[in-house]
N, C-alpha and C positions, 0 to 999 in steps of 0.2 A: 505495499499498499505505500501509497507515496504521503511524502508531509504533509500539504495540501487536505488529503485523504483522511489523514491522520486529526488534521486540525479539525476540519468539518464533522467528524463522527467525535470529536469532544463536545464541540458546540449544540449537536443533537444531543448528546446526553447532560441538557443542562445547566452547559458552561456558560454564565453569566458574558453579555455580548461586551460589556467593558474589560473582564478579562483575559476573552479572548485577544480584542483589539490591543490590548497593551503587548500581550503574550506575541502574537501575530508583528508588532513594530519590531517589538525587542530582536528576536529572529530573523528578522525582513522576511516575512511571508507574505506576498503579492496577495490580495483580496483579488480574486478572477471573478471576473466579469459575463453577464450571461445567466445567472441563474436567477431565479426566483427572490425575492427579497433583496438582488445585490446594490439595487439605487438607494434602497433605504441602509442599506448597511455602509456603503461610499458615504452619504450623507451623516450617519452618525459616526464613523467614524471622525467626519472634518470638523466635525462638533466635539468631538473629543480632545483634535489638536487643538481647538480654541482653549479649552476648558483645561488644556495640559500644560499650554503656555503659561497661565496663573499660576500652578501649582508649585510651590517652594520647592528646592533643591534640598535633601536632607543627605551628610555625610555620615557613614557608618566606618567606623574604624573597627574592622574583623579580622580574622588569621588565616592561613593557609594551612588549612588543618588536613593534612593527604600525609601521606608516608615519605614524605622528603624531609629534609633534617633542618633545612635554614627556618623554618618559621617567618618569613615575611609578614610583613603589614601591608593587608589591603585595603583600601577605601574605598566603599560602595558609594555612589555616587546615586541617592536614590531620590526618584521623582515618579508619582504618583503608581508605586507601587513597584518601580521596574528601575532593577538595575542599567543606569544608561551610561556611567563610564565607569572605568576604576584605574584610581592611583596609588602611590604606593607609599613610605614614608620619605621625609625629605628634611628631616631634622638634623643640622648637625651639630653636635654637642662640641669637639673637639675632643671628646675623651674617647679613647681604644676601645675600653670597655664597653660603651655603648654608642655606639657605631649607626647610622639612620639602618631601618632593617626594610633595605628595599626590595624589590621584588626581580627575580631575574625573569629570560626570556620568558618561562610557562606563566609566571606570574602577572606580564601582562594582558597573557592570552583568556585571564579567568573567564570573564565576561562571556567571551563564545564559549568558551565550557556551558557555562550556565545555560543559557541559548540554544544551545548546539540543536539541531532539528531531530538527530540520533537517539535525544534522551529516551530512557524506558519512561514511559508517562502512566503506566498503567499497571496492576498482577495478569502475570499470565501462566498456560500451562503446558507442559510439553504434548505436542498432539502428532509430533513424528517420530521417526529414532531419534533416540537420544543421540545431542551430537548435532545434528541436521540444523537446528535452529529453527525449527517450525512451531509455534505457539499459535496462542484460543487467548484472547480475554477470557480473563473472568472479573467478578467481583472482589473486594479485599474481603467479604464476609465468606466468598468459597476458600479464598486461600488462606485464610486463617484457621477455617474449619480443616482443611486439610492438612496440613502443618499439626496442628494439634494432635488430629487425629493417626497420622504416620507415627509421631514423637511417642503415641503412648504406643502405639504396635508394635512398632518394634523392639522398643523399650521391655516391654512387655514377653516378647515372641524370644528374642537372642539376647537379652541382658542388658545393660546399662553401657557395658563395654564395646556394644557395638555401635553407638552412636560418637559422630567427632566433628569438632568444628574447627576447620584447615586453619593451618597458617596462612595468616595473609591482614592488612586490614588498609590498603588500597585511600580510599575517601576518607574512614571514620577512624582515623591516629589517634583520636581526642581522648578527651577525660575516660568516656566509659566505652566507645567503641562498639561495631556489630556484630564482633567477633565476641565481646565477653557479655555483651546483651543476650544471647544464645546458648552461651557457658549458662549464665544464670538462671536459666529458662531449664536446660537440663539439669544442673546441679538441684534444682528443686523437684526433681521430677524420677531420680534415682541417680541423675550423675552422667557422666559420659568419660570416651576415652582420654588423656589426658595427654598432651604433647609437651616436650621440652624443647630448649635451644629455639637457635633459627637459623636463615640460611644467610646471614650478612657476615656472621664471625662466629657461625659454628664449631670449625675446629680449634679456633683460639680461645672459644670458652670455658672448650671442656681443657685444653692445654696446657694453655697460662698456670693457672691454679695449683699444677705438680711443680709450678717452679717456685712461686711465690705464696701460694697456699689464697689466692683470692683473683679474678679478673680485674677489678678495680686497679690496675698498675700504673696508669699514665699520671702525668700531672695536669694542671687548667694551661689553659694558652698562653695564659700572659706572662708563665714563667718562660716561654720562647723570647724575649723582651733580653734575659739573661745569658740566652745561646750562644754562643760562636761557630760552631759549625753544625750543621742541621741535617741531615739525611731522611729524605723522604722516601720510605720504599716502598713502592708498589702504591703509592696513595697519591689522590688527586683532588685537593679539596677543590680546585677551580671548578670543577663541574657536578663532585658528588658533596656537595654543602652536609657538613654535620653542622655547626654554627658560626653564625656570620661574622661574629669576632674574631675567629682562626686566621682565615684571608686578611683582616689588617693587621693583627699583631707577626704573620710570617712578614709581611710586606717591611711593619717597623723594625723586626728582626733584621731584615735585610736592609735596613738604612742605617742599623747598629754598626755594620760592619760583620756579620754571620755569611760564612758563606754558606751557599745551598745546594744539596746533592740530591738529584732524583734521579730514582732507579726504576727503570720502568722501561718494559718491552716495547711500549711508544713514546712518539716525545709528544706529551699530552701539553693541554694547557696549561696546567700547573709548570710546566715544566718550561714551555714559553712564558712563565709569566714572572717564576719565583728564581728559577735555579740558574748557577753557574753554569753547572755541567750537567749534562745527561748521560745515563749510563743506561745503555740498551743491553737487557738480558734475556735469555732464552728462558719462558715462563717451565715450573717448576724445577729449576736448577738452582733456586736464592741460596738453597743451604751450603750447595757447594759454593758461592762465593764467600758466603759468612765463616763456611769452616776455615776456608785460604787467608781470612782476615785473621780468627784468630791464628791463625798459624805464624803470621806474620807479627801479630802483637806477641805472641809467646818467646818468638825465639829471638828477636831484637828486644828482647826484655823489656818491652812497654807496656805491659799489663799490671794492674795494682794488686800485688801481692798481699799487700795488708788489710784492703779489702775483702778479697776472695780467703784469707786466712781466716778472718773474723765474722763475716757474714754469709760462707758459703761453703754450701756440703757438697764435694764430688770432684773439686776442679783436678785435683793429684792425689797423689798416694797417701799423704800424712791426713788428707781429708774425706776419708770415705766410708760410707754407712758399716757397721760392723756385717762380719759375715760377706761381706762384698767382696772379689779379687781386687787388690790394686790397679790391674792393667785394666780394669775399666773405665778408668777414671776420664772424664774429658781432656787434659794434657795429652795422656796415652794415647788417645783417640785422636789427636789433632796430629800429635808428630808424628804416627803411625806404630808406636811401638808394638802395638798388638796387630795390627792386621797386613804392616808391612808396606803401607802407602801413608806416605806422609805428605798431609793435605795442604801442600805446596800453591802457591799462585798458576802457578805452570799444569796442575792438576786439574786445578780449576777450571781455567779458559778453556780445558778441553773438551768441558762440560757444559757450561754458562755461556761462552764466549766473550766475555770480558778481558780486555787483554792483563796480562799476568802485571806487567808495572803498574797498570793502574787500578788494580786490585792493592799490591804495596802499596801506592800512592794513597786510598781512601782509607787502610785498614791507618798508616803511621797517624793521617790526618783527624783521623777519629780517635784515635789514646792521646795524641799528642794534646791535641787543640780542646783545652775542657775551658768553661763545661761543654759538652753536644751530646746534643737530644735526636736518636734512632728511632721516628716516627714509621710506624708499619700500619700500612692500610690494609682493607679487611681481605682484598681481592685475590693476595697471593696466597691466603691461606684457603683460598676455597678450590684447593687444587688435590691431589691425591694425596698426599702425605702433607697437608695444611699445616696440621699439627705441631712438626717440624719449624715449619716458617716460623711459627710464634715463639715456641722456644728457644728457636735459634737467634732472635733478635736480642730476647731477652738473656743470654748468655753471653753476648758481644757486647752488652752493657756491663755485666757485671765485671768482666775483663779490664774492662776499662774504669770501672768504680765511678762509673754514672749515674747510678740507682741512689736516690734518695736526696740527691744535690740540687740545688736552684740552676736550673737550665739547663740539667741534665736530662734523662728520658730512661724512665725503667724497660720499655719497649715492651710487649705481648699487646694482648690484645687491646687493653684500656683505654679509655681518653683521659674522661676527669668525670666525679660526681662528686660536685659541693654544694647543691643548689638543687630543690623537687618540691612538687608540692603534693597534698594527701590525694589522693582516690576514693572517694566516697562510695564509689558503687563496687561492691564487695561482692563474694557467696564464698561458698565451702562446697567443694566437689567431696562427696562420697566416695567416689572412687578412686584409687591410689593408684591402677595400673598405668604406665606411663613408656611411651615411646619416643623418638627423635623424630623432631617433624618431618625431617629428610624421608624416611620411613614410610610415611602413611601411605602410599602404594603399598607396598610389602605388607603392610597391617589389613590393606581390602585383599589381599589375593591368596597368604598364607600368615593371619594375625595368630591365628588358635597354633602355626608353629613355632613363634618366633619366641628366641629365647634368651638369659642374659646376655649371650655373645652377641645378639643383633640386636641388645642396646633394651630391650626390652628394662623395667624398671618396677616397682611396688606389687609383683606378682610375680608365681613362677612360670603362669603360662595365661593366657588370654582364656574367657569361655567364647567368644566370638570374633570371626572378620568384622572390619568395619561393614557397614550396613546400611550406616544414615551417617549424611557430610551438610555441612551446614556451610556455606562457601559465603564469608557475607565479607563485601565489598573489596574482595582481591580476584586477581587472576590467577593465584598458585595452581587452580584447578587443573589447567591444561597450561596454559601462556608460562608461567616463570617456575614448572617444575620440570626437572631433566626428562629427556628421553619422549618427547609430545609421540609420536606415533605408537609405542610404547604404552603409554599412560590412554592415550584417546581409544586403545583398543579393550583396555582393560575396562573405562568408564560406558563404553556403548554397551556393553554385557549388564543390560541391569538387574541381569539375575543375582550380580554380586552387589555392587550398591545398588539397594534395592528406594533409596529414595534420598535427592539431592535438593537441598533447597542454595539459590544464589540471591545475592541483592545486590545491586549494582547502576548505575548511572547508564552504561552503554549495553550494547550486545556484543558484550567481549567474548574471545574464543571460551571460556571460562564459563560465560552466562549462557551459551549455546548445549551444554549439557548439563541443565537446568531442568530438574521437574517440574517445581512450583519458582517462578522469575519474579522478582522484586525489586520496583524501582527506586531505588536509592535517595539521597538528598547530598547535596552540595553542600561544605559550610557555609555559605551564603545562609541556608534555609534552616539552620537550626543551633544553639548554643552549645558552646566548646570553652575550652582553654587549649591552647595549642603550646607545646612545650618542644623544644631542640631535642636531637638524638642527643644520647649521653646525658641529657638533664645539663645544659646548658646553662649559663647566668642570666639569663632571661626568659620572659612568659608572656607569650600575648593573648590577650582577649578573643575569642570567639564570639563576637557579635552575632544573633539571629540578624540578618539585614531584610531578609524579604519572606512571604509564607512561600513553603513547596506548593511548585509549578505541579500543572497537570494532578496526576493523583499520587505521586510521588511521597515517602512516608520516613521519616527517620526510622531505624530498625528497633532501637528501645519502643518506642511504640505500637510499633508491631508485635514483637513479643510481650510487651503488654498484654496484648487482647488476647493472643494465644495462648498467655497464662492464663486469664479470665477466662478461657475457653476449657481450663484444665482444673479451675477453681482455685489457682494459687496467685490471681493476681496481687494480692494487699500483699502476701510476702514479697513479688517480685519488684513491684515498685518502692515497697513502704511508702506508699503516699508521696513520692518524689515525680517531677518531673524531670527533665533533662536540663530546666531552667535552675530549676531550686539544685540538683546537683552540683551545677556550676556554684552558682553559691554558694554550696555547703563547702563545696572545696577549698574557695577563696578565706570564709571561715576558720577553719578548720588547720589551712595552712600558714594564717596568721596565729593561730593559738597554738599550734604543735609545733610546728616547726621556724616560726620565722617572725619573730611582733613586730618587724618592719614592712613587713608584705601589706600591701593596701588593702582598705574595705574593699567591698564590693562596688559602692559607688566610684571611690576613688579609682578603682582599677577599671571601671567603666568607662570616666572620664578621660582617663590620661590612655588607654588601651594597652599600653605595656609595662611590664614590672621587671627593672633591671636588678639582679640579687648585686649587693655590693662586696665586697672583700678587703681586709687589712693588706693583704699581703697576696701573693700567688699561693695556689695546694703547689705541693710537690710530692709524688708519688714515694711512700714508705720513707718520709721525712722521719716518722717519729721511731719507726724500728731501726735505719742509720743513727739515729741522733743516741737512741739509750736502746742495744736490743733485751740486754737485758728485762725490765722492764717491760718493753713492746717487740716480743718475739714475732716474728714472719707465723701467719697462720699455715705451718706444714707441721708434719709430724715432726721434722726435727728441730724448728724452731726457727731455724734458716732457709736462706734461698737454697733450694734442692736442685743442683746442674747438673747432678746426678737423683733419680728419681725411685726411690726402692719399690715405691707403691710400682712405680711400671714394671721396674725390673720381674715384680713377683707376680705378674702378667703371664710370662715366661712366653711373649711374643717378639722378640728381641727384634728378630728381621724386619719387624714392619712399626712395633710398638716400641721402641726401643727408651732405655733408661735416662740417656743424653741425646741432647739434639744433636741432628748429623743429617748428611744426604744421605736421603736412600732415592737411588734412581723408579722415576714414578713407572707406572704403565700410561701408555700413551703420551711417553714422554720422549725427549728426543735421542734415549738411548734405548727404546721400545724396537723388535726388529719389526713393530707394522710399521713402520716409517718407509719401508720399501715400499708399502702398499698407499697407502696415505702422507706422506712425506713432508707437508705442513700443520705445525700446533695453530689451535685455532682458540682465542680468546675472545671474550667480552669486554665490555665496559659501560658503565652507566651514563648514560647519555644528556648533555645540558637541556635537549629537547623533548625529555620524559623524565619523568619518576617512575622507575621503573617500566611497567606497560601502561601506566598513567598518560594520558593527553596522547596518544599514538594514532587517535583518530582523529587529531587538531590539525588542519590546512596548514595555517597559519606558522604552525611550527616545524611542517616540513619544510617550506620554504627556507625557517631560521636554520636545519641541522636535517641533512637527509639524510633516510636511509641507509647507507652504503657501508657495502665492504673495505677496509684497508687493507692495500696490500703493495709489497713491497717492488721496486720496478725490478729487480733481479729476479723473483719470483713470478712477476708479469712477463715478461719478457721468453722467458722459460717455457710460458704457455701461450704465447701468442695473444696475449691480453693487452688490452689500451685502456687508458683510463676513459670514465665511462661505459663499458661495454658492460654487457649482461653475461654473470656465469654461473656458471651450476656452482654447488658445494654440497660434496659428499663424503660419509662414510657408509661404516655396515647399518649405522641405525635409520639413515636417514637422507634425503636431499632436498637444498633450498636453491631459488634462484634468485639473485640479488645482484644490481649493480655494484660497480667498480671502482672504488677511487687507488689511484696508485699514485704513492706515496714514499717518499723515504723517512716518513714518520713512524714506522714501523720495521723494527730487524729482519733482515730475512728469515726466512723461515719459518715465521708466523703471519699468521692473520687474524684483525682483529674485527670484530662483528657486533657494532654496540647491542645489547641486550635490553629487550623489553617490546620489541616490534611483535604487532599480533597476529598468530598463527591464520595467516591464509591461503591454505589449501585450494588447489582445482579440482576439475573433476576426476581428475589422478590423482591426488593425493599430494601433488607437490606443491609444498609453500610456496607463494609467488612476492613474502615479504620481507622473506630475511629474517627469521624468527631464529633466534640462536640454541634454542633448545630440540630444535627438531636433530641434533648434531650431538647432544649433552648426552652424559652417560650416570646412570642410576646407582653406581656400585658408589658405597658409601666413603668416607675417610675412614682406617680401619682403628681408631678409638673414640673420637666425639661419634663418629656414621653419620657425619654432617656431609654438604654436598661439594662435590668436586667438578664445578661446571666450567671448571680453567684448565682442565685437563681432556685434550680432546684432538687427537690426528685426524687431518680430514685432508682429503683432495680434492681439485679445483681445473675446471674444465671451461673453457668458454662455450657460453651458453648457443 
């Protein structure tokens, strides 16, 4: 049905003409002449336009509350119930800690998102084969009744472990979130299968605590003003926004004289903006370079022996856990005492392709120029042995004594966490079973066979495979999960997962697999609070700007009605609306966490609250200042460069007790390179937030979906810039335009992640959706996603 057909149908269904005129004007839909009553409609529109001219414009400050780390301020200019334009934060304070929270290219597009003609407008149910995208409009009453019935039926028949709320957050990353509303409903009706960890930093989240005892290993970004040498290893804050002030601090650190090195297979926007030097490296080989840096630091006596003796376990023969052979130490590994292979820069160069002399130079600089910050991005731990990357960075920080020092950095997963807000939306799941979030497809197919070796926790065995999935405001069901073709075949069989509920703004690839499809709301259409990733130093109020369009509804309100059908509405809402939750969060944050937090009225007036601190947060400063009174949260109370807990797992080849390079499956040393000689990586693209906004035409103009390929690799295959190419491996094939550029290292191709899976009639993806080619084989320790570990071949289409 055309968009005009949708609007006409809505109009016939008792939509007020005034509302129709406002929305049609907002999204640029013309009034078509020739129909009955058209003249009256045109005359009425002309009268509305005259009246509208007299309506005063109101500016409402809100926040981009989706799964983006930056949390920019969006000022919605509202006139007669319509957002007529958006602007952003312009206030210059002169204080690095409170820079203007300006919208990026995505934020400038938010009005187009709000009024996009392809918005889902009313609830629907599937009428074709699952995945075909064929749906029939239904009433909200039918949608709610169906959900309530299926939740009860599946729970009663298979048990609560059969019900699952999928990982992802999309447009509802705020205070309560759609997924948490679904979780609370299921908790109140027997429970659901839990997941843990995430796709972003899954390997590091599990690995870092084996070294430091905790994930929260980083410092606040203002500490970088004291750094003299900064290594950004696989990190790209110019495109992947964690918190707006981060880039301000990096730039000021550079002005202060700090030298910045970027290690990455791509010459990223971050390398362009900040780096004194770009070091291209092959994916999955980071630990080879780290090992070689450690070798240089030790053999040239640049290591901080006093720090290692006092704070660390496992560096040398004299500091090993009881009962562990001395030759298993970090030092003996790096010097090749045990295996006969010294981890020299020449050894590493053959693996990672970084010149040996460059490795020596970086190692010497990192050890000698103090304080130095090695900051690891999360992309490089999304590989086959990503746990080693995170532990390897921490090991280098310890070798050089940069842990717990102002201007240093402990490396590992964490960035910082010195501020937060109270989340008043709570629930307790009676089910204790938990799986790693990346293994949900395995729990669909072989859930009852999963054991602790598969990452199952809380129970010895599951009582059921996953039979019911709630996928709220996310595209993880198909688009963002590995091996799309395998996942698609699994979900098409509705005897496996019997019921799927999806809520979203658009007909995404995941939405096509819904049995019941719900039209969600944008941040313009609800109350919320925006917090940057990793709990930055500010929060932004998400004030409701307009009423929800069409029949769109916030997931919280939908599940409140489902709860009502099941007789538990009072327990679900506890008498609170989303607006009440926002106000309660503000009140409790002020009372329980920060007495300087504003009242709701003050917060609403300003729109933003910046947390202020007297000095930077330095990761593990307390432990380094007084380890006797403030030991590390490890079994030994020290930094465990050698982890006896990992040793006792007795899987030394894939889960070693010390950080080390392990040749990766589908890495550059895999024999499979004879058939698929190119390594494929993805990255977070500035025109999308994961897969959100991929259908926005303005953003396609800003940054086209195209594959990066080095000229040497392109020439071998007869491919020129702008050509269309097939990219394939044993898991699938996609077609994409090629950008031939020296900004990516030879032997590697890059495809921006998040493009919507768009198969043709033959099932061949035409959009360049990266996960057609990625693997569902998890990392060995965390059971996390390995989506940067792929071998492929490319041919001209």
